[in-house]
C-alpha positions in Angstrom: 10.1 -79.8 43.1 9.9 -82.8 40.8 9.9 -82.4 37.0 9.0 -85.2 34.6 11.4 -84.1 31.8 10.4 -86.6 29.2 6.8 -87.6 28.4 4.5 -87.9 25.4 0.8 -86.8 25.2 -1.6 -87.8 22.6 -3.8 -84.7 22.9 -4.7 -82.0 25.4 -7.9 -84.0 26.2 -5.8 -86.4 28.2 -4.0 -83.8 30.3 -6.6 -83.2 33.1 -6.4 -87.0 34.0 -2.7 -86.9 33.8 -2.6 -83.8 36.0 -4.4 -85.8 38.7 -1.8 -88.5 38.4 0.9 -85.8 38.7 -0.7 -84.5 41.9 -1.1 -88.0 43.3 2.5 -89.1 42.6 4.2 -85.8 43.6 5.1 -84.5 40.1 5.0 -80.7 39.9 5.8 -80.1 36.3 6.1 -82.0 33.0 7.8 -81.6 29.6 5.9 -83.1 26.7 7.8 -83.9 23.6 6.3 -83.9 20.1 5.4 -87.2 18.7 4.4 -88.8 15.4 1.7 -91.5 15.2 4.3 -94.2 15.3 5.2 -93.2 18.8 1.7 -92.6 20.1 0.1 -95.6 18.6 3.1 -98.0 18.4 2.7 -98.3 14.6 6.2 -97.9 13.1 5.2 -97.7 9.5 3.4 -94.4 10.2 6.6 -92.7 11.3 6.1 -88.9 11.6 2.5 -89.0 10.4 0.5 -86.4 12.3 3.4 -84.8 14.0 2.9 -81.2 13.0 -0.8 -81.3 13.7 -0.1 -82.8 17.2 2.6 -80.2 17.8 0.2 -77.4 17.2 -2.7 -78.9 19.1 -0.5 -79.4 22.2 1.1 -75.9 22.0 -2.4 -74.2 21.7 -4.3 -76.6 23.9 -2.0 -76.6 26.9 -1.0 -73.0 26.9 -3.2 -72.3 30.0 -1.1 -74.8 31.9 2.2 -73.1 31.1 3.2 -72.9 34.7 3.2 -76.7 34.9 3.8 -77.7 31.3 6.6 -77.2 28.7 6.5 -78.5 25.1 9.2 -79.5 22.8 7.7 -80.1 19.4 9.3 -82.5 17.0 10.6 -82.0 13.4 10.9 -84.5 10.5 14.4 -83.9 9.3 13.3 -84.6 5.7 10.8 -81.7 5.6 11.9 -78.7 3.6 10.2 -76.0 5.8 11.7 -77.0 9.2 13.3 -73.6 9.8 10.0 -71.7 9.4 8.2 -74.3 11.4 10.6 -74.1 14.3 10.2 -70.3 14.4 6.4 -70.7 14.4 6.5 -73.3 17.2 8.6 -70.8 19.3 6.1 -68.1 18.6 3.4 -70.5 20.0 5.4 -71.2 23.2 7.8 -74.0 22.3 10.8 -74.1 24.7 12.9 -76.5 22.7 12.7 -79.3 20.1 12.7 -83.1 20.1 14.5 -85.1 17.3 14.2 -88.8 16.6 16.6 -89.5 13.7 19.1 -91.1 15.9 16.8 -94.1 16.6 18.4 -97.4 15.6 16.9 -98.0 12.2 18.8 -97.8 9.0 18.7 -95.3 6.1 16.9 -97.5 3.6 14.1 -98.6 5.9 13.4 -95.5 8.0 11.3 -93.9 9.3 13.9 -92.7 11.7 17.6 -92.6 10.8 17.0 -91.2 7.3 20.2 -89.1 7.3 23.4 -88.7 9.3 23.0 -87.0 12.6 25.4 -84.3 11.4 23.9 -84.1 7.9 23.9 -80.6 6.2 20.1 -80.5 6.0 19.7 -80.0 9.7 22.7 -77.7 10.2 20.7 -74.5 10.0 18.3 -75.8 12.8 21.2 -76.6 15.1 22.8 -73.2 14.4 19.6 -71.4 15.2 19.2 -73.4 18.4 22.8 -72.5 19.4 22.1 -68.8 18.7 19.1 -68.9 21.0 20.6 -71.4 23.5 17.5 -73.4 22.7 17.6 -76.9 24.1 17.3 -80.1 22.0 16.3 -83.5 23.1 17.7 -85.9 20.5 17.0 -89.6 20.7 20.3 -91.2 19.7 21.5 -94.8 20.0 25.1 -94.1 20.9 26.2 -97.7 20.1 24.8 -97.5 16.5 25.6 -93.9 15.7 28.6 -93.0 17.9 30.8 -91.5 15.2 27.9 -89.4 13.9 27.2 -88.1 17.4 30.7 -87.0 18.0 30.9 -85.3 14.6 27.7 -83.4 15.4 29.0 -82.3 18.8 32.3 -81.2 17.3 30.5 -79.3 14.5 28.0 -77.6 17.0 30.0 -77.1 20.2 27.4 -74.6 21.4 24.5 -77.0 21.1 22.7 -77.7 24.3 21.4 -81.2 23.8 20.0 -84.0 25.9 20.6 -87.6 24.6 17.9 -89.3 26.6 17.7 -92.9 28.0 21.4 -92.8 29.0 22.1 -92.6 25.3 20.6 -96.1 25.1 24.0 -97.2 26.6 23.8 -98.4 30.2 23.9 -102.2 29.7 27.4 -102.7 31.1 30.2 -100.9 32.7 32.0 -100.1 29.5 29.0 -98.5 27.9 28.3 -96.3 31.0 32.0 -95.2 31.0 31.5 -94.1 27.3 28.5 -92.0 28.4 30.7 -90.5 31.2 33.4 -89.7 28.7 30.9 -87.8 26.5 29.6 -85.8 29.5 33.2 -85.0 30.5 34.2 -83.8 27.0 31.1 -81.9 26.0 29.8 -79.6 28.8 26.5 -78.8 27.0 25.4 -82.4 26.8 22.7 -83.8 29.2 21.0 -87.1 29.5 17.9 -88.5 31.3 16.9 -91.7 33.1 13.6 -92.2 31.3 13.0 -95.7 29.9 9.5 -96.0 28.7 7.1 -98.8 29.4 8.0 -101.7 31.7 9.5 -104.0 29.1 11.9 -101.3 28.1 12.5 -100.0 31.6 13.1 -103.3 33.3 16.6 -104.0 31.7 17.8 -100.6 32.9 16.6 -101.4 36.4 18.3 -104.8 36.2 21.5 -103.0 35.3 21.2 -100.8 38.4 20.4 -103.9 40.6 23.6 -105.6 39.4 25.8 -102.4 39.7 24.1 -100.0 42.2 27.4 -98.5 43.4 28.5 -97.6 39.8 25.2 -96.0 39.1 25.2 -94.2 42.5 28.6 -92.7 41.9 27.7 -91.8 38.3 24.5 -90.0 39.3 26.2 -88.1 42.1 29.1 -87.0 39.8 26.8 -85.9 36.9 23.6 -84.9 38.8 23.6 -81.4 37.2 23.4 -83.1 33.8 20.9 -85.9 34.4 17.2 -85.3 34.3 14.4 -87.5 35.7 11.6 -88.6 33.3 9.3 -91.5 32.4 8.6 -91.6 28.7 5.5 -93.7 29.3 3.4 -92.2 26.4 0.1 -90.8 27.7 -2.8 -91.8 25.4 -6.6 -91.6 25.5 -6.7 -95.4 26.0 -4.3 -95.3 29.0 -6.3 -92.5 30.7 -9.5 -94.4 30.1 -8.5 -97.8 31.5 -4.9 -97.7 32.8 -4.6 -94.9 35.3 -3.4 -97.2 38.1 -0.7 -98.6 35.7 0.6 -95.1 35.0 0.6 -94.2 38.7 2.6 -97.4 39.5 5.1 -96.7 36.6 5.7 -93.1 38.0 6.3 -94.5 41.5 8.7 -97.1 40.1 10.6 -94.4 38.3 10.9 -92.5 41.6 11.9 -95.6 43.5 15.1 -96.2 41.3 16.5 -92.9 42.5 15.1 -92.6 46.0 15.3 -96.1 47.4 18.1 -98.5 48.0 15.7 -101.5 47.9 12.3 -101.6 46.3 9.7 -104.0 44.8 8.6 -103.5 41.2 4.9 -103.2 40.4 2.7 -106.3 40.6 2.2 -106.4 36.8 6.0 -107.0 36.5 5.9 -109.9 39.0 6.8 -107.9 42.1 10.6 -108.3 41.8 13.0 -107.3 44.5 15.4 -104.7 43.0 18.1 -102.3 44.1 17.9 -98.6 43.6 20.4 -95.8 44.2 19.1 -94.2 47.4 19.9 -90.7 46.4 19.2 -87.7 48.5 20.0 -84.0 49.2 21.5 -81.9 46.5 22.1 -84.9 44.1 18.4 -85.8 44.2 17.3 -82.1 43.9 19.5 -81.7 40.8 18.0 -84.8 39.1 14.5 -83.9 40.0 14.6 -80.3 39.0 18.0 -78.6 39.0 19.3 -80.1 35.8 16.0 -79.5 34.0 15.9 -75.8 35.0 19.4 -75.3 33.7 18.7 -77.2 30.5 15.5 -75.4 29.5 16.8 -71.9 30.1 17.3 -70.0 26.9 17.0 -66.6 25.2 13.3 -67.3 24.6 12.5 -68.7 28.0 13.8 -68.0 31.5 12.7 -70.9 33.6 11.4 -70.4 37.1 
């Protein structure tokens, strides 16, 4: 089984087309994370605009696909009713939450890092998640907010959290060793290998090409804590005109873990790159095992 453990969806209307892509590229299951308009439409000033409405539309509109879809709605940490909203989302089928306020923008400008990661306003949310073993996907730039990340993990040792995109910290050997140190110290921490669109994903692939052995060893050692995902952002526009692009991106993401040598899609210039060539239990963990452990909670027993 292959699970895409990190993706965005504009609305349920786009899912039938995306489901066909899943079937064509061998994806069995997908986790959609909640998104504000800034993420869906690439318009940063709009930040969390539309996030609650989109959360509810996805939870309601995709319920009939619950054997293939899981949803992690997002929360704006500045909102005063987050605790009640989280309970409502769970009642509607949410299996976890997605947070963004570890993105690398400062307090004064927003819209993301508007408070410290371990700020008191979000503490009740984290405590509730700990009580339910409810998983959290928390986009955090480790380099920018390392001390805040550690304070949060020390304050909430029971928090099951995925810091995606290798904690935005795979550029060199030293940074990847820091990620390993966090995984070693905090057994409830996960990460994923999603990277988004091609201009964001390419630097990660170049890092693997330069250091395939280091990444291969890392993935084998931590395969039970690394999930596979894409983070491409599925929109109405992409499903109308860019289905081949999305299919090629999904295959590219598969190539980095399955192949030792591969060629990037034509729209990137068809570059010759090195992958990790993983197989067996390691690949099974990354494709589904880590996800199934991560998503299991007191409100949801994953199958």
